[in-house]
C-alpha positions in Angstrom: 63.6 86.3 104.0 66.4 84.1 105.5 67.0 80.5 104.5 66.0 79.3 108.0 62.8 81.3 107.9 61.9 79.9 104.5 62.6 76.4 105.7 60.4 76.9 108.7 57.6 78.1 106.5 58.1 75.1 104.2 57.8 72.8 107.2 54.5 74.5 108.2 53.1 74.2 104.7 54.1 70.6 104.5 52.2 69.8 107.6 49.1 71.7 106.4 48.5 69.6 103.3 47.2 69.1 100.6 50.8 69.4 99.5 52.3 67.2 102.3 53.8 63.9 101.6 50.7 62.3 102.9 48.6 64.3 100.5 50.5 62.9 97.5 50.5 66.1 95.5 53.1 68.3 94.0 55.4 70.5 96.2 53.7 73.8 97.1 57.2 75.5 97.1 58.9 74.6 93.8 61.7 77.0 94.6 63.1 74.7 97.3 65.2 71.8 96.3 63.6 68.4 96.8 64.5 64.7 96.5 62.0 62.2 95.1 61.2 59.3 97.3 60.5 55.7 96.4 57.5 55.9 98.7 55.6 58.0 96.3 54.2 57.8 92.8 56.7 60.0 90.9 54.2 61.0 88.3 52.7 63.3 91.0 56.3 64.5 91.8 55.5 64.2 95.5 58.5 65.4 97.5 60.3 65.9 100.8 62.3 68.9 101.8 66.0 68.4 102.2 68.3 70.8 104.1 70.4 72.0 101.2 70.3 75.6 102.3 72.7 76.7 99.5 70.0 75.7 97.1 67.1 77.8 98.4 66.5 79.8 95.2 64.1 82.7 94.4 63.7 81.5 90.8 64.7 78.5 88.7 68.4 78.1 88.2 69.3 79.4 84.7 72.0 76.7 84.4 74.8 77.6 84.3 75.5 81.2 83.6 72.6 82.9 85.5 72.1 82.6 89.2 71.6 84.7 92.3 74.6 86.2 94.2 73.9 83.8 97.0 74.0 80.8 94.6 77.2 82.1 93.1 78.8 82.4 96.5 77.8 78.9 97.4 79.2 77.6 94.1 82.5 79.4 94.8 82.7 77.9 98.2 82.0 74.5 96.7 84.8 74.9 94.1 87.2 75.9 96.8 86.3 72.8 98.8 86.8 70.6 95.8 90.3 72.0 95.4 91.1 71.5 99.0 89.9 67.9 99.0 92.3 67.0 96.2 95.3 68.5 98.0 97.2 65.6 99.7 97.1 65.7 103.5 94.5 68.4 103.9 90.8 68.1 103.3 91.0 64.3 103.1 92.1 64.0 106.8 89.1 66.0 107.9 86.7 64.0 105.7 88.1 60.7 107.1 87.1 61.8 110.6 83.8 63.4 109.6 82.1 61.2 107.0 80.5 58.0 108.3 78.7 55.1 106.6 75.1 55.3 107.5 75.3 59.0 108.2 76.5 60.8 105.0 76.6 57.8 102.7 75.7 54.1 102.4 77.7 51.1 101.4 76.3 49.0 98.7 76.4 45.3 99.7 77.4 43.3 98.0 79.4 45.6 95.7 78.1 45.9 92.2 79.7 46.4 88.8 79.8 49.7 86.9 79.0 50.4 83.2 82.7 50.8 82.3 83.9 48.1 84.5 87.4 49.7 84.8 89.1 52.0 87.3 87.1 54.3 89.5 83.7 55.4 88.2 81.4 58.0 89.6 77.8 57.6 88.4 75.3 60.5 88.6 71.9 58.9 88.8 69.4 61.6 87.8 65.9 62.1 86.4 65.1 65.0 84.1 61.8 65.5 86.1 63.7 66.0 89.4 64.2 69.6 90.4 67.0 68.9 92.8 68.9 67.2 90.0 68.5 70.4 88.0 69.5 72.7 90.9 72.6 70.7 91.6 73.9 70.7 88.0 76.3 73.6 88.5 77.9 71.8 91.4 78.1 68.4 89.7 79.5 70.0 86.6 82.2 71.7 88.5 83.1 68.5 90.4 83.3 66.7 87.1 85.6 69.3 85.6 88.0 69.1 88.6 88.0 65.4 89.1 91.2 63.4 88.8 92.0 62.3 85.3 91.8 58.6 86.2 88.2 58.9 87.5 85.4 58.4 85.0 82.2 60.4 85.4 79.0 58.7 84.0 75.5 60.0 83.6 72.8 57.3 84.2 69.1 58.0 84.4 67.4 56.6 87.5 64.6 54.4 86.3 63.1 52.9 89.4 59.5 53.4 88.2 57.8 53.0 84.9 57.0 56.7 84.6 60.7 57.5 84.8 61.5 55.4 81.8 60.3 57.9 79.2 62.8 60.6 80.1 65.5 57.9 80.5 64.7 57.0 76.9 65.1 60.6 76.0 68.6 60.6 77.5 69.7 57.5 75.7 68.2 58.8 72.4 70.5 61.8 72.8 73.4 59.5 73.5 72.6 57.4 70.5 72.5 60.6 68.4 75.9 61.6 69.9 74.5 64.9 71.2 74.3 63.9 74.9 76.6 66.7 76.1 74.9 69.2 73.9 71.4 68.6 75.1 71.8 67.3 78.7 71.7 70.7 80.5 69.2 72.2 78.1 66.8 69.3 78.7 66.8 70.1 82.4 66.4 73.8 81.7 63.5 73.3 79.3 61.6 71.3 81.9 62.4 73.4 85.0 63.6 76.8 83.8 61.1 77.2 80.9 58.3 75.0 82.4 58.0 73.0 79.1 56.1 69.7 79.2 58.4 67.2 77.6 56.5 64.2 78.8 55.3 63.0 75.4 57.0 62.0 72.2 55.6 64.9 70.1 57.0 67.5 72.5 60.3 65.7 72.8 60.7 65.5 69.0 60.2 69.3 68.8 62.9 69.7 71.4 65.4 67.6 69.5 64.5 69.4 66.3 65.9 72.6 68.0 69.2 70.8 67.9 69.1 69.8 64.3 67.6 66.4 64.6 64.9 65.6 62.1 61.7 63.9 63.1 62.7 60.7 61.2 66.1 60.6 62.9 64.6 61.2 66.3 62.0 58.4 65.8 64.6 56.0 64.5 66.8 56.4 67.5 64.1 56.8 70.1 62.5 53.5 69.0 65.7 51.6 68.4 66.6 48.3 70.1 69.9 49.8 71.4 68.1 52.6 73.2 65.6 50.1 74.7 68.4 47.9 75.9 70.1 50.9 77.5 67.0 51.9 79.4 66.6 48.3 80.6 70.2 48.4 81.8 69.5 51.6 83.7 66.5 49.9 85.3 68.7 47.0 86.3 71.5 49.2 87.8 68.9 51.3 89.7 67.8 48.1 91.4 71.3 46.8 92.0 72.4 50.1 93.6 69.3 50.3 95.7 68.4 53.7 94.3 65.4 55.2 96.3 65.3 58.6 94.5 67.0 61.1 92.4 69.6 62.4 92.5 71.9 59.8 93.9 75.7 59.5 93.3 77.2 56.0 93.1 80.9 55.6 93.6 82.4 52.6 91.8 79.3 50.4 92.6 80.4 50.3 96.2 78.9 53.5 97.8 75.8 55.5 97.5 75.4 59.2 98.3 71.8 60.5 98.7 71.6 64.4 99.1 68.7 63.9 101.6 71.4 62.6 104.0 73.6 65.7 103.5 73.5 69.1 105.2 75.0 71.3 102.5 76.4 71.3 99.0 79.9 71.6 100.5 79.4 68.4 102.4 77.8 66.6 99.4 80.9 67.3 97.2 83.2 66.5 100.1 81.6 63.1 100.7 81.9 62.3 97.0 85.6 63.3 96.9 86.2 61.3 100.2 84.7 58.1 98.7 86.6 58.6 95.4 89.9 58.9 97.3 89.0 55.8 99.3 88.4 53.8 96.1 91.6 55.2 94.5 93.5 54.1 97.6 91.9 50.6 97.6 92.7 50.0 93.9 96.3 51.3 94.3 96.9 49.2 97.4 99.3 46.2 96.8 
């Protein structure tokens, strides 16, 4: 079945309900990427289809080493695009004529600060319960790997709603334990690839135990004031940046890229690179 055919069927299913946005239930097609909207209660994981045709998958992504041939081809194309965009005088000129504020990205007004407060910082606003965040990880990871050395890449959980805070707390617990990079992708995979319910402390403690963290250490960090403060900071930044759903990419506290505005993964990565170049040029300007 072609991507376009699948998308047409998805639209038909959306209109039928009870899995439509109006119905307020889970997606009836979990193999299609989706973005979470601030109009819904995220506990129900209500969703809207977005035209990321490269992410129409037959089964959950086994991040990062197992994927369908179509997904691999899309990833290869994305990597080539990233390379082109960083070559002076090539991809950037096309992007400058193509990417427009209000169409592919939005300006954050007034500009806000960033966690590091220095240089150019790209912030990936994610939620472990978001399937699109999970599906896009191979692409974000590759962009991160190929970014300019002067650009900082930061993970920050989107925490717009109370029910998003628990998994935000899980992220900052991992960061406090200094195993953030070790468990970041596995947390996504456990929830979406293995269909594990990590929405309670008991299940989360068992997950952390798989990475050598005792129950006492987990409890100590999970309930620590520093983790609580980090979660509150994520809540504050989510509001300052005007985050409506996950994933959202924030460039230097000035621009916001929402995949629901984007037609493909190539374009998504292109817009990010274009805005990063724009910020690098602004900072370097006399």
